PyMOL Python script that loads the backbone (N, CA, C, O; Angstrom):
from pymol import cmd

cmd.read_pdbstr("""\
ATOM      1  N   UNK A   1      41.345  70.965 -15.657  1.00  0.00           N
ATOM      2  CA  UNK A   1      40.886  70.326 -14.227  1.00  0.00           C
ATOM      3  C   UNK A   1      40.430  68.838 -14.429  1.00  0.00           C
ATOM      4  O   UNK A   1      39.575  68.430 -15.215  1.00  0.00           O
ATOM      5  N   UNK A   2      41.235  68.078 -13.492  1.00  0.00           N
ATOM      6  CA  UNK A   2      41.080  66.757 -13.615  1.00  0.00           C
ATOM      7  C   UNK A   2      39.477  66.300 -13.154  1.00  0.00           C
ATOM      8  O   UNK A   2      38.849  66.835 -12.240  1.00  0.00           O
ATOM      9  N   UNK A   3      39.025  65.271 -13.950  1.00  0.00           N
ATOM     10  CA  UNK A   3      37.692  64.904 -13.589  1.00  0.00           C
ATOM     11  C   UNK A   3      37.764  63.839 -12.439  1.00  0.00           C
ATOM     12  O   UNK A   3      38.692  63.058 -12.230  1.00  0.00           O
ATOM     13  N   UNK A   4      36.672  63.961 -11.782  1.00  0.00           N
ATOM     14  CA  UNK A   4      36.500  63.011 -10.497  1.00  0.00           C
ATOM     15  C   UNK A   4      35.392  62.007 -11.104  1.00  0.00           C
ATOM     16  O   UNK A   4      34.346  62.431 -11.596  1.00  0.00           O
ATOM     17  N   UNK A   5      35.733  60.564 -11.021  1.00  0.00           N
ATOM     18  CA  UNK A   5      34.815  59.638 -11.424  1.00  0.00           C
ATOM     19  C   UNK A   5      33.474  59.881 -10.543  1.00  0.00           C
ATOM     20  O   UNK A   5      33.581  60.402  -9.433  1.00  0.00           O
ATOM     21  N   UNK A   6      32.285  59.518 -11.025  1.00  0.00           N
ATOM     22  CA  UNK A   6      31.035  59.509 -10.082  1.00  0.00           C
ATOM     23  C   UNK A   6      31.268  58.579  -9.091  1.00  0.00           C
ATOM     24  O   UNK A   6      31.985  57.593  -9.258  1.00  0.00           O
ATOM     25  N   UNK A   7      30.738  58.828  -8.145  1.00  0.00           N
ATOM     26  CA  UNK A   7      30.646  57.977  -6.870  1.00  0.00           C
ATOM     27  C   UNK A   7      29.535  56.995  -7.187  1.00  0.00           C
ATOM     28  O   UNK A   7      28.357  57.310  -7.353  1.00  0.00           O
ATOM     29  N   UNK A   8      30.100  55.616  -7.263  1.00  0.00           N
ATOM     30  CA  UNK A   8      29.191  54.559  -7.440  1.00  0.00           C
ATOM     31  C   UNK A   8      28.922  53.748  -6.234  1.00  0.00           C
ATOM     32  O   UNK A   8      29.099  54.276  -5.137  1.00  0.00           O
ATOM     33  N   UNK A   9      28.517  52.533  -6.312  1.00  0.00           N
ATOM     34  CA  UNK A   9      28.274  51.747  -5.277  1.00  0.00           C
ATOM     35  C   UNK A   9      29.526  51.378  -4.578  1.00  0.00           C
ATOM     36  O   UNK A   9      30.503  51.416  -5.326  1.00  0.00           O
ATOM     37  N   UNK A  10      29.738  51.084  -3.538  1.00  0.00           N
ATOM     38  CA  UNK A  10      31.140  50.872  -2.764  1.00  0.00           C
ATOM     39  C   UNK A  10      31.240  49.363  -3.136  1.00  0.00           C
ATOM     40  O   UNK A  10      30.340  48.524  -3.176  1.00  0.00           O
ATOM     41  N   UNK A  11      32.706  49.225  -3.422  1.00  0.00           N
ATOM     42  CA  UNK A  11      33.168  47.973  -3.869  1.00  0.00           C
ATOM     43  C   UNK A  11      33.339  46.861  -2.715  1.00  0.00           C
ATOM     44  O   UNK A  11      33.929  47.131  -1.669  1.00  0.00           O
ATOM     45  N   UNK A  12      32.826  45.691  -2.954  1.00  0.00           N
ATOM     46  CA  UNK A  12      32.649  44.680  -1.939  1.00  0.00           C
ATOM     47  C   UNK A  12      34.149  44.023  -1.689  1.00  0.00           C
ATOM     48  O   UNK A  12      34.886  43.744  -2.635  1.00  0.00           O
ATOM     49  N   UNK A  13      34.501  43.818  -0.354  1.00  0.00           N
ATOM     50  CA  UNK A  13      35.810  43.379  -0.028  1.00  0.00           C
ATOM     51  C   UNK A  13      35.990  42.039  -0.828  1.00  0.00           C
ATOM     52  O   UNK A  13      35.002  41.451  -1.267  1.00  0.00           O
ATOM     53  N   UNK A  14      37.205  41.589  -1.002  1.00  0.00           N
ATOM     54  CA  UNK A  14      37.404  40.129  -1.549  1.00  0.00           C
ATOM     55  C   UNK A  14      37.074  39.149  -0.664  1.00  0.00           C
ATOM     56  O   UNK A  14      37.369  39.254   0.527  1.00  0.00           O
ATOM     57  N   UNK A  15      36.355  37.978  -1.216  1.00  0.00           N
ATOM     58  CA  UNK A  15      36.088  37.018  -0.370  1.00  0.00           C
ATOM     59  C   UNK A  15      37.143  36.428   0.695  1.00  0.00           C
ATOM     60  O   UNK A  15      38.340  36.496   0.417  1.00  0.00           O
ATOM     61  N   UNK A  16      36.734  35.864   1.879  1.00  0.00           N
ATOM     62  CA  UNK A  16      37.704  35.496   2.940  1.00  0.00           C
ATOM     63  C   UNK A  16      38.113  34.036   2.293  1.00  0.00           C
ATOM     64  O   UNK A  16      37.223  33.319   1.835  1.00  0.00           O
ATOM     65  N   UNK A  17      39.417  33.646   2.274  1.00  0.00           N
ATOM     66  CA  UNK A  17      39.541  32.306   1.724  1.00  0.00           C
ATOM     67  C   UNK A  17      39.255  31.369   2.979  1.00  0.00           C
ATOM     68  O   UNK A  17      39.222  31.809   4.128  1.00  0.00           O
ATOM     69  N   UNK A  18      39.049  30.013   2.641  1.00  0.00           N
ATOM     70  CA  UNK A  18      38.741  29.177   3.698  1.00  0.00           C
ATOM     71  C   UNK A  18      39.974  28.559   4.237  1.00  0.00           C
ATOM     72  O   UNK A  18      39.968  28.190   5.412  1.00  0.00           O
ATOM     73  N   UNK A  19      41.087  28.398   3.465  1.00  0.00           N
ATOM     74  CA  UNK A  19      42.331  27.871   4.103  1.00  0.00           C
ATOM     75  C   UNK A  19      43.492  28.892   3.589  1.00  0.00           C
ATOM     76  O   UNK A  19      43.550  29.305   2.431  1.00  0.00           O
ATOM     77  N   UNK A  20      44.345  29.213   4.555  1.00  0.00           N
ATOM     78  CA  UNK A  20      45.411  30.005   4.330  1.00  0.00           C
ATOM     79  C   UNK A  20      46.676  29.182   4.753  1.00  0.00           C
ATOM     80  O   UNK A  20      46.866  28.740   5.886  1.00  0.00           O
ATOM     81  N   UNK A  21      47.504  29.042   3.688  1.00  0.00           N
ATOM     82  CA  UNK A  21      48.659  28.261   4.107  1.00  0.00           C
ATOM     83  C   UNK A  21      49.896  29.096   4.448  1.00  0.00           C
ATOM     84  O   UNK A  21      50.237  29.987   3.671  1.00  0.00           O
ATOM     85  N   UNK A  22      50.524  28.877   5.468  1.00  0.00           N
ATOM     86  CA  UNK A  22      51.559  29.791   5.900  1.00  0.00           C
ATOM     87  C   UNK A  22      52.889  28.992   5.871  1.00  0.00           C
ATOM     88  O   UNK A  22      52.931  27.919   6.473  1.00  0.00           O
ATOM     89  N   UNK A  23      53.914  29.425   5.246  1.00  0.00           N
ATOM     90  CA  UNK A  23      55.165  28.878   5.248  1.00  0.00           C
ATOM     91  C   UNK A  23      56.219  29.541   6.203  1.00  0.00           C
ATOM     92  O   UNK A  23      56.466  30.747   6.180  1.00  0.00           O
ATOM     93  N   UNK A  24      56.743  28.749   6.942  1.00  0.00           N
ATOM     94  CA  UNK A  24      57.685  29.191   8.121  1.00  0.00           C
ATOM     95  C   UNK A  24      59.294  28.773   7.680  1.00  0.00           C
ATOM     96  O   UNK A  24      59.448  27.694   7.108  1.00  0.00           O
ATOM     97  N   UNK A  25      60.299  29.501   7.909  1.00  0.00           N
ATOM     98  CA  UNK A  25      61.581  29.340   7.737  1.00  0.00           C
ATOM     99  C   UNK A  25      61.950  28.103   8.757  1.00  0.00           C
ATOM    100  O   UNK A  25      61.361  27.892   9.817  1.00  0.00           O
ATOM    101  N   UNK A  26      63.036  27.327   8.232  1.00  0.00           N
ATOM    102  CA  UNK A  26      63.685  26.272   9.101  1.00  0.00           C
ATOM    103  C   UNK A  26      64.482  26.717  10.220  1.00  0.00           C
ATOM    104  O   UNK A  26      65.606  27.202  10.096  1.00  0.00           O
ATOM    105  N   UNK A  27      63.775  26.514  11.506  1.00  0.00           N
ATOM    106  CA  UNK A  27      64.658  26.975  12.645  1.00  0.00           C
ATOM    107  C   UNK A  27      65.141  25.639  13.437  1.00  0.00           C
ATOM    108  O   UNK A  27      64.357  24.835  13.941  1.00  0.00           O
ATOM    109  N   UNK A  28      66.416  25.544  13.462  1.00  0.00           N
ATOM    110  CA  UNK A  28      66.970  24.294  14.142  1.00  0.00           C
ATOM    111  C   UNK A  28      66.754  24.079  15.461  1.00  0.00           C
ATOM    112  O   UNK A  28      66.737  22.978  16.010  1.00  0.00           O
ATOM    113  N   UNK A  29      66.546  25.412  16.101  1.00  0.00           N
ATOM    114  CA  UNK A  29      66.362  25.398  17.635  1.00  0.00           C
ATOM    115  C   UNK A  29      65.175  24.626  17.981  1.00  0.00           C
ATOM    116  O   UNK A  29      65.156  23.796  18.889  1.00  0.00           O
ATOM    117  N   UNK A  30      64.072  24.954  17.148  1.00  0.00           N
ATOM    118  CA  UNK A  30      62.661  24.359  17.421  1.00  0.00           C
ATOM    119  C   UNK A  30      62.171  23.115  16.770  1.00  0.00           C
ATOM    120  O   UNK A  30      61.416  22.305  17.308  1.00  0.00           O
ATOM    121  N   UNK A  31      62.720  23.018  15.422  1.00  0.00           N
ATOM    122  CA  UNK A  31      62.302  21.691  14.932  1.00  0.00           C
ATOM    123  C   UNK A  31      63.561  20.665  14.873  1.00  0.00           C
ATOM    124  O   UNK A  31      64.656  20.988  14.413  1.00  0.00           O
ATOM    125  N   UNK A  32      63.251  19.378  15.406  1.00  0.00           N
ATOM    126  CA  UNK A  32      64.225  18.453  15.473  1.00  0.00           C
ATOM    127  C   UNK A  32      64.611  17.807  14.191  1.00  0.00           C
ATOM    128  O   UNK A  32      65.682  17.201  14.223  1.00  0.00           O
ATOM    129  N   UNK A  33      63.952  17.813  13.062  1.00  0.00           N
ATOM    130  CA  UNK A  33      64.404  17.062  11.916  1.00  0.00           C
ATOM    131  C   UNK A  33      64.439  18.172  10.720  1.00  0.00           C
ATOM    132  O   UNK A  33      63.711  19.163  10.669  1.00  0.00           O
ATOM    133  N   UNK A  34      65.400  17.816   9.803  1.00  0.00           N
ATOM    134  CA  UNK A  34      65.349  18.818   8.560  1.00  0.00           C
ATOM    135  C   UNK A  34      64.156  18.730   7.922  1.00  0.00           C
ATOM    136  O   UNK A  34      63.389  17.772   8.016  1.00  0.00           O
ATOM    137  N   UNK A  35      63.961  19.822   7.198  1.00  0.00           N
ATOM    138  CA  UNK A  35      62.845  19.809   6.292  1.00  0.00           C
ATOM    139  C   UNK A  35      63.239  19.010   5.042  1.00  0.00           C
ATOM    140  O   UNK A  35      64.400  18.678   4.803  1.00  0.00           O
ATOM    141  N   UNK A  36      62.168  18.723   4.251  1.00  0.00           N
ATOM    142  CA  UNK A  36      62.299  18.052   3.060  1.00  0.00           C
ATOM    143  C   UNK A  36      63.389  18.542   1.961  1.00  0.00           C
ATOM    144  O   UNK A  36      64.316  17.878   1.497  1.00  0.00           O
ATOM    145  N   UNK A  37      63.046  19.810   1.686  1.00  0.00           N
ATOM    146  CA  UNK A  37      64.006  20.464   0.726  1.00  0.00           C
ATOM    147  C   UNK A  37      65.551  20.407   1.396  1.00  0.00           C
ATOM    148  O   UNK A  37      66.479  20.302   0.594  1.00  0.00           O
ATOM    149  N   UNK A  38      65.835  20.466   2.701  1.00  0.00           N
ATOM    150  CA  UNK A  38      67.122  20.333   3.087  1.00  0.00           C
ATOM    151  C   UNK A  38      67.552  18.694   3.025  1.00  0.00           C
ATOM    152  O   UNK A  38      68.734  18.350   3.009  1.00  0.00           O
ATOM    153  N   UNK A  39      66.702  17.968   3.001  1.00  0.00           N
ATOM    154  CA  UNK A  39      67.159  16.450   2.899  1.00  0.00           C
ATOM    155  C   UNK A  39      67.373  16.133   1.368  1.00  0.00           C
ATOM    156  O   UNK A  39      68.098  15.205   1.010  1.00  0.00           O
ATOM    157  N   UNK A  40      66.865  16.755   0.696  1.00  0.00           N
ATOM    158  CA  UNK A  40      67.090  16.550  -0.911  1.00  0.00           C
ATOM    159  C   UNK A  40      68.322  17.418  -1.140  1.00  0.00           C
ATOM    160  O   UNK A  40      69.158  16.833  -1.829  1.00  0.00           O
ATOM    161  N   UNK A  41      68.637  18.519  -0.800  1.00  0.00           N
ATOM    162  CA  UNK A  41      70.017  19.156  -0.939  1.00  0.00           C
ATOM    163  C   UNK A  41      71.080  18.596  -0.491  1.00  0.00           C
ATOM    164  O   UNK A  41      72.129  18.632  -1.133  1.00  0.00           O
ATOM    165  N   UNK A  42      70.948  17.879   0.902  1.00  0.00           N
ATOM    166  CA  UNK A  42      72.096  17.537   1.449  1.00  0.00           C
ATOM    167  C   UNK A  42      71.698  16.175   2.009  1.00  0.00           C
ATOM    168  O   UNK A  42      71.289  16.070   3.165  1.00  0.00           O
ATOM    169  N   UNK A  43      71.832  15.025   1.101  1.00  0.00           N
ATOM    170  CA  UNK A  43      71.579  13.747   1.559  1.00  0.00           C
ATOM    171  C   UNK A  43      72.573  13.147   2.592  1.00  0.00           C
ATOM    172  O   UNK A  43      72.135  12.327   3.398  1.00  0.00           O
ATOM    173  N   UNK A  44      73.737  13.465   2.616  1.00  0.00           N
ATOM    174  CA  UNK A  44      74.667  13.038   3.510  1.00  0.00           C
ATOM    175  C   UNK A  44      74.384  13.548   4.821  1.00  0.00           C
ATOM    176  O   UNK A  44      74.697  12.834   5.774  1.00  0.00           O
ATOM    177  N   UNK A  45      73.868  14.615   5.025  1.00  0.00           N
ATOM    178  CA  UNK A  45      73.705  15.345   6.389  1.00  0.00           C
ATOM    179  C   UNK A  45      72.561  14.690   6.907  1.00  0.00           C
ATOM    180  O   UNK A  45      72.494  14.544   8.128  1.00  0.00           O
ATOM    181  N   UNK A  46      71.576  14.238   6.121  1.00  0.00           N
ATOM    182  CA  UNK A  46      70.386  13.453   6.789  1.00  0.00           C
ATOM    183  C   UNK A  46      70.809  12.230   7.244  1.00  0.00           C
ATOM    184  O   UNK A  46      70.284  11.831   8.283  1.00  0.00           O
ATOM    185  N   UNK A  47      71.713  11.473   6.661  1.00  0.00           N
ATOM    186  CA  UNK A  47      72.079  10.216   7.127  1.00  0.00           C
ATOM    187  C   UNK A  47      72.996  10.185   8.486  1.00  0.00           C
ATOM    188  O   UNK A  47      73.275   9.153   9.097  1.00  0.00           O
ATOM    189  N   UNK A  48      73.392  11.444   8.828  1.00  0.00           N
ATOM    190  CA  UNK A  48      74.274  11.480  10.071  1.00  0.00           C
ATOM    191  C   UNK A  48      73.752  12.858  10.851  1.00  0.00           C
ATOM    192  O   UNK A  48      74.350  13.927  10.731  1.00  0.00           O
ATOM    193  N   UNK A  49      72.655  12.703  11.599  1.00  0.00           N
ATOM    194  CA  UNK A  49      72.242  13.924  12.228  1.00  0.00           C
ATOM    195  C   UNK A  49      73.273  14.170  13.347  1.00  0.00           C
ATOM    196  O   UNK A  49      74.051  13.270  13.661  1.00  0.00           O
ATOM    197  N   UNK A  50      73.293  15.300  13.919  1.00  0.00           N
ATOM    198  CA  UNK A  50      74.254  15.700  15.061  1.00  0.00           C
ATOM    199  C   UNK A  50      73.214  16.131  16.169  1.00  0.00           C
ATOM    200  O   UNK A  50      72.381  17.029  16.040  1.00  0.00           O
ATOM    201  N   UNK A  51      73.407  15.339  17.275  1.00  0.00           N
ATOM    202  CA  UNK A  51      72.495  15.853  18.182  1.00  0.00           C
ATOM    203  C   UNK A  51      73.320  16.474  19.324  1.00  0.00           C
ATOM    204  O   UNK A  51      74.277  15.936  19.882  1.00  0.00           O
ATOM    205  N   UNK A  52      72.818  17.650  19.580  1.00  0.00           N
ATOM    206  CA  UNK A  52      73.465  18.484  20.714  1.00  0.00           C
ATOM    207  C   UNK A  52      72.853  18.212  22.248  1.00  0.00           C
ATOM    208  O   UNK A  52      71.727  18.581  22.582  1.00  0.00           O
ATOM    209  N   UNK A  53      73.762  17.521  23.099  1.00  0.00           N
ATOM    210  CA  UNK A  53      73.343  17.335  24.282  1.00  0.00           C
ATOM    211  C   UNK A  53      73.059  18.647  25.282  1.00  0.00           C
ATOM    212  O   UNK A  53      72.217  18.646  26.181  1.00  0.00           O
ATOM    213  N   UNK A  54      73.847  19.653  24.974  1.00  0.00           N
ATOM    214  CA  UNK A  54      73.399  20.899  25.774  1.00  0.00           C
ATOM    215  C   UNK A  54      74.097  21.992  25.109  1.00  0.00           C
ATOM    216  O   UNK A  54      74.588  21.892  23.985  1.00  0.00           O
ATOM    217  N   UNK A  55      74.130  23.141  25.907  1.00  0.00           N
ATOM    218  CA  UNK A  55      74.853  24.388  25.320  1.00  0.00           C
ATOM    219  C   UNK A  55      76.159  24.125  25.169  1.00  0.00           C
ATOM    220  O   UNK A  55      76.809  23.424  25.945  1.00  0.00           O
ATOM    221  N   UNK A  56      76.584  24.663  24.186  1.00  0.00           N
ATOM    222  CA  UNK A  56      78.159  24.507  23.708  1.00  0.00           C
ATOM    223  C   UNK A  56      78.919  25.859  23.915  1.00  0.00           C
ATOM    224  O   UNK A  56      78.509  26.942  23.497  1.00  0.00           O
ATOM    225  N   UNK A  57      79.988  25.675  24.560  1.00  0.00           N
ATOM    226  CA  UNK A  57      80.819  27.037  24.901  1.00  0.00           C
ATOM    227  C   UNK A  57      81.109  27.486  23.538  1.00  0.00           C
ATOM    228  O   UNK A  57      81.330  26.773  22.559  1.00  0.00           O
ATOM    229  N   UNK A  58      81.078  28.789  23.605  1.00  0.00           N
ATOM    230  CA  UNK A  58      81.561  29.893  22.519  1.00  0.00           C
ATOM    231  C   UNK A  58      83.146  29.567  22.256  1.00  0.00           C
ATOM    232  O   UNK A  58      83.933  29.197  23.127  1.00  0.00           O
ATOM    233  N   UNK A  59      83.425  29.767  20.978  1.00  0.00           N
ATOM    234  CA  UNK A  59      84.914  29.581  20.492  1.00  0.00           C
ATOM    235  C   UNK A  59      85.278  30.801  20.499  1.00  0.00           C
ATOM    236  O   UNK A  59      84.521  31.686  20.101  1.00  0.00           O
ATOM    237  N   UNK A  60      86.715  31.087  21.034  1.00  0.00           N
ATOM    238  CA  UNK A  60      87.115  32.360  21.349  1.00  0.00           C
ATOM    239  C   UNK A  60      88.563  32.423  20.337  1.00  0.00           C
ATOM    240  O   UNK A  60      89.533  33.103  20.675  1.00  0.00           O
ATOM    241  N   UNK A  61      88.537  31.690  19.189  1.00  0.00           N
ATOM    242  CA  UNK A  61      89.727  31.796  18.486  1.00  0.00           C
ATOM    243  C   UNK A  61      89.997  33.098  17.621  1.00  0.00           C
ATOM    244  O   UNK A  61      91.084  33.336  17.097  1.00  0.00           O
ATOM    245  N   UNK A  62      88.978  33.841  17.542  1.00  0.00           N
ATOM    246  CA  UNK A  62      88.925  35.045  16.935  1.00  0.00           C
ATOM    247  C   UNK A  62      89.845  36.265  17.795  1.00  0.00           C
ATOM    248  O   UNK A  62      90.639  37.016  17.228  1.00  0.00           O
ATOM    249  N   UNK A  63      89.575  36.280  19.164  1.00  0.00           N
ATOM    250  CA  UNK A  63      90.114  36.886  20.045  1.00  0.00           C
ATOM    251  C   UNK A  63      91.535  36.614  20.262  1.00  0.00           C
ATOM    252  O   UNK A  63      92.094  37.463  20.956  1.00  0.00           O
ATOM    253  N   UNK A  64      92.163  35.781  19.904  1.00  0.00           N
ATOM    254  CA  UNK A  64      93.549  35.403  19.972  1.00  0.00           C
ATOM    255  C   UNK A  64      94.271  36.395  19.131  1.00  0.00           C
ATOM    256  O   UNK A  64      95.187  37.070  19.600  1.00  0.00           O
ATOM    257  N   UNK A  65      93.825  36.508  17.740  1.00  0.00           N
ATOM    258  CA  UNK A  65      94.493  37.150  16.870  1.00  0.00           C
ATOM    259  C   UNK A  65      94.000  38.315  16.596  1.00  0.00           C
ATOM    260  O   UNK A  65      92.844  38.410  16.183  1.00  0.00           O
ATOM    261  N   UNK A  66      94.831  39.445  16.788  1.00  0.00           N
ATOM    262  CA  UNK A  66      94.484  41.008  16.607  1.00  0.00           C
ATOM    263  C   UNK A  66      94.041  41.216  15.135  1.00  0.00           C
ATOM    264  O   UNK A  66      94.661  40.687  14.213  1.00  0.00           O
ATOM    265  N   UNK A  67      93.042  41.938  14.955  1.00  0.00           N
ATOM    266  CA  UNK A  67      92.672  42.353  13.739  1.00  0.00           C
ATOM    267  C   UNK A  67      93.543  43.207  13.167  1.00  0.00           C
ATOM    268  O   UNK A  67      94.063  44.080  13.863  1.00  0.00           O
ATOM    269  N   UNK A  68      93.876  43.076  11.639  1.00  0.00           N
ATOM    270  CA  UNK A  68      94.825  44.174  11.115  1.00  0.00           C
ATOM    271  C   UNK A  68      94.423  45.525  11.275  1.00  0.00           C
ATOM    272  O   UNK A  68      93.238  45.839  11.163  1.00  0.00           O
ATOM    273  N   UNK A  69      95.312  46.348  11.526  1.00  0.00           N
ATOM    274  CA  UNK A  69      94.992  47.764  11.580  1.00  0.00           C
ATOM    275  C   UNK A  69      94.815  48.425  10.273  1.00  0.00           C
ATOM    276  O   UNK A  69      95.432  47.951   9.319  1.00  0.00           O
ATOM    277  N   UNK A  70      94.035  49.483  10.089  1.00  0.00           N
ATOM    278  CA  UNK A  70      93.815  50.236   9.005  1.00  0.00           C
ATOM    279  C   UNK A  70      94.534  51.497   9.059  1.00  0.00           C
ATOM    280  O   UNK A  70      94.518  52.197  10.071  1.00  0.00           O
ATOM    281  N   UNK A  71      95.198  51.825   7.941  1.00  0.00           N
ATOM    282  CA  UNK A  71      95.719  53.081   7.882  1.00  0.00           C
ATOM    283  C   UNK A  71      94.936  54.270   7.994  1.00  0.00           C
ATOM    284  O   UNK A  71      93.805  54.255   7.510  1.00  0.00           O
ATOM    285  N   UNK A  72      95.425  55.449   8.642  1.00  0.00           N
ATOM    286  CA  UNK A  72      94.600  56.534   8.796  1.00  0.00           C
ATOM    287  C   UNK A  72      94.152  57.055   7.352  1.00  0.00           C
ATOM    288  O   UNK A  72      94.656  56.691   6.290  1.00  0.00           O
ATOM    289  N   UNK A  73      93.282  57.823   7.484  1.00  0.00           N
ATOM    290  CA  UNK A  73      92.564  58.432   6.343  1.00  0.00           C
ATOM    291  C   UNK A  73      93.664  59.372   5.788  1.00  0.00           C
ATOM    292  O   UNK A  73      93.891  59.257   4.583  1.00  0.00           O
ATOM    293  N   UNK A  74      94.298  60.183   6.408  1.00  0.00           N
ATOM    294  CA  UNK A  74      95.310  61.334   5.942  1.00  0.00           C
ATOM    295  C   UNK A  74      96.467  60.586   5.343  1.00  0.00           C
ATOM    296  O   UNK A  74      96.994  60.908   4.278  1.00  0.00           O
ATOM    297  N   UNK A  75      96.859  59.494   6.141  1.00  0.00           N
ATOM    298  CA  UNK A  75      98.079  58.769   5.447  1.00  0.00           C
ATOM    299  C   UNK A  75      97.783  58.275   4.006  1.00  0.00           C
ATOM    300  O   UNK A  75      98.530  58.460   3.045  1.00  0.00           O
ATOM    301  N   UNK A  76      96.494  57.566   3.979  1.00  0.00           N
ATOM    302  CA  UNK A  76      96.033  56.902   2.693  1.00  0.00           C
ATOM    303  C   UNK A  76      95.821  58.177   1.652  1.00  0.00           C
ATOM    304  O   UNK A  76      96.160  57.888   0.505  1.00  0.00           O
ATOM    305  N   UNK A  77      95.439  59.226   1.786  1.00  0.00           N
ATOM    306  CA  UNK A  77      95.270  60.283   1.018  1.00  0.00           C
ATOM    307  C   UNK A  77      96.824  60.773   0.513  1.00  0.00           C
ATOM    308  O   UNK A  77      97.223  60.778  -0.651  1.00  0.00           O
ATOM    309  N   UNK A  78      97.462  61.116   1.531  1.00  0.00           N
ATOM    310  CA  UNK A  78      98.952  61.470   1.145  1.00  0.00           C
ATOM    311  C   UNK A  78      99.727  60.362   0.146  1.00  0.00           C
ATOM    312  O   UNK A  78     100.445  60.650  -0.811  1.00  0.00           O
ATOM    313  N   UNK A  79      99.409  59.104   0.595  1.00  0.00           N
ATOM    314  CA  UNK A  79     100.131  58.178  -0.120  1.00  0.00           C
ATOM    315  C   UNK A  79      99.663  58.054  -1.567  1.00  0.00           C
ATOM    316  O   UNK A  79     100.400  57.779  -2.514  1.00  0.00           O
ATOM    317  N   UNK A  80      98.235  58.308  -1.631  1.00  0.00           N
ATOM    318  CA  UNK A  80      97.848  58.162  -3.238  1.00  0.00           C
ATOM    319  C   UNK A  80      98.297  59.377  -3.928  1.00  0.00           C
ATOM    320  O   UNK A  80      98.408  59.307  -5.152  1.00  0.00           O
ATOM    321  N   UNK A  81      98.631  60.713  -3.209  1.00  0.00           N
ATOM    322  CA  UNK A  81      98.986  61.711  -4.025  1.00  0.00           C
ATOM    323  C   UNK A  81     100.627  61.771  -4.391  1.00  0.00           C
ATOM    324  O   UNK A  81     100.987  61.995  -5.547  1.00  0.00           O
ATOM    325  N   UNK A  82     101.438  61.585  -3.473  1.00  0.00           N
ATOM    326  CA  UNK A  82     102.903  61.595  -3.623  1.00  0.00           C
ATOM    327  C   UNK A  82     103.479  60.263  -3.812  1.00  0.00           C
ATOM    328  O   UNK A  82     104.683  60.231  -4.065  1.00  0.00           O
ATOM    329  N   UNK A  83     102.759  59.019  -3.728  1.00  0.00           N
ATOM    330  CA  UNK A  83     103.284  57.664  -3.950  1.00  0.00           C
ATOM    331  C   UNK A  83     103.926  57.175  -2.738  1.00  0.00           C
ATOM    332  O   UNK A  83     104.442  57.972  -1.955  1.00  0.00           O
ATOM    333  N   UNK A  84     103.931  55.730  -2.499  1.00  0.00           N
ATOM    334  CA  UNK A  84     104.312  55.293  -1.436  1.00  0.00           C
ATOM    335  C   UNK A  84     105.774  55.482  -1.121  1.00  0.00           C
ATOM    336  O   UNK A  84     106.167  55.517   0.045  1.00  0.00           O
ATOM    337  N   UNK A  85     106.680  55.618  -2.286  1.00  0.00           N
ATOM    338  CA  UNK A  85     108.086  55.597  -1.952  1.00  0.00           C
ATOM    339  C   UNK A  85     108.496  56.904  -1.115  1.00  0.00           C
ATOM    340  O   UNK A  85     109.379  56.904  -0.258  1.00  0.00           O
ATOM    341  N   UNK A  86     107.776  57.949  -1.463  1.00  0.00           N
ATOM    342  CA  UNK A  86     108.111  59.258  -0.630  1.00  0.00           C
ATOM    343  C   UNK A  86     107.623  59.248   0.670  1.00  0.00           C
ATOM    344  O   UNK A  86     108.054  60.096   1.451  1.00  0.00           O
ATOM    345  N   UNK A  87     106.721  58.359   1.073  1.00  0.00           N
ATOM    346  CA  UNK A  87     106.125  58.506   2.405  1.00  0.00           C
ATOM    347  C   UNK A  87     107.073  57.610   3.192  1.00  0.00           C
ATOM    348  O   UNK A  87     106.726  57.571   4.372  1.00  0.00           O
ATOM    349  N   UNK A  88     108.151  56.880   2.934  1.00  0.00           N
ATOM    350  CA  UNK A  88     108.887  56.083   3.855  1.00  0.00           C
ATOM    351  C   UNK A  88     109.597  57.036   4.681  1.00  0.00           C
ATOM    352  O   UNK A  88     109.795  58.199   4.327  1.00  0.00           O
ATOM    353  N   UNK A  89     110.040  56.466   5.954  1.00  0.00           N
ATOM    354  CA  UNK A  89     110.710  57.076   6.816  1.00  0.00           C
ATOM    355  C   UNK A  89     112.363  57.208   6.110  1.00  0.00           C
ATOM    356  O   UNK A  89     113.028  58.244   6.116  1.00  0.00           O
ATOM    357  N   UNK A  90     112.705  56.158   5.645  1.00  0.00           N
ATOM    358  CA  UNK A  90     114.163  55.919   4.902  1.00  0.00           C
ATOM    359  C   UNK A  90     113.771  56.026   3.514  1.00  0.00           C
ATOM    360  O   UNK A  90     113.286  54.983   3.075  1.00  0.00           O
ATOM    361  N   UNK A  91     113.839  56.962   2.724  1.00  0.00           N
ATOM    362  CA  UNK A  91     113.485  56.900   1.208  1.00  0.00           C
ATOM    363  C   UNK A  91     114.669  56.156   0.735  1.00  0.00           C
ATOM    364  O   UNK A  91     115.784  56.155   1.257  1.00  0.00           O
ATOM    365  N   UNK A  92     114.201  55.390  -0.543  1.00  0.00           N
ATOM    366  CA  UNK A  92     115.091  54.581  -1.232  1.00  0.00           C
ATOM    367  C   UNK A  92     116.343  55.432  -1.707  1.00  0.00           C
ATOM    368  O   UNK A  92     116.306  56.626  -2.005  1.00  0.00           O
ATOM    369  N   UNK A  93     117.504  54.575  -1.726  1.00  0.00           N
ATOM    370  CA  UNK A  93     118.522  55.104  -2.455  1.00  0.00           C
ATOM    371  C   UNK A  93     118.486  55.647  -4.033  1.00  0.00           C
ATOM    372  O   UNK A  93     117.994  54.911  -4.888  1.00  0.00           O
ATOM    373  N   UNK A  94     118.915  56.695  -4.326  1.00  0.00           N
ATOM    374  CA  UNK A  94     118.743  57.210  -5.559  1.00  0.00           C
ATOM    375  C   UNK A  94     119.562  56.341  -6.437  1.00  0.00           C
ATOM    376  O   UNK A  94     120.623  55.941  -5.956  1.00  0.00           O
ATOM    377  N   UNK A  95     119.237  55.962  -7.704  1.00  0.00           N
ATOM    378  CA  UNK A  95     119.861  55.353  -8.583  1.00  0.00           C
ATOM    379  C   UNK A  95     120.811  56.354  -9.508  1.00  0.00           C
ATOM    380  O   UNK A  95     120.299  57.392  -9.927  1.00  0.00           O
ATOM    381  N   UNK A  96     122.082  56.070  -9.802  1.00  0.00           N
ATOM    382  CA  UNK A  96     122.869  56.911 -10.507  1.00  0.00           C
ATOM    383  C   UNK A  96     122.939  56.476 -12.012  1.00  0.00           C
ATOM    384  O   UNK A  96     123.613  57.126 -12.812  1.00  0.00           O
TER     385      UNK A  96
END
""", "prot")
cmd.dss("prot")
cmd.show_as("cartoon", "prot")
cmd.util.cbc("prot")
cmd.orient("prot")
């Protein structure tokens, strides 16, 4: 049977710190300038800041090209079992 430690005086909570430092991520929509670490990493970007004057239209280049179609699961399984040559509509000519 596990032993239970005797109940002693309750432990005091840790002291409340006087100053709490909160770090926040860089959010370009809210902050106008780059943070110091970004200036050190990208010195050329700090020299030429790009100012946005208003909302930019979304680029629809992706919609112009259709995404490549994936083969069906059954076709992929059969292709793996019998091989791609036997799955063709016109099988290759047999060599003599």
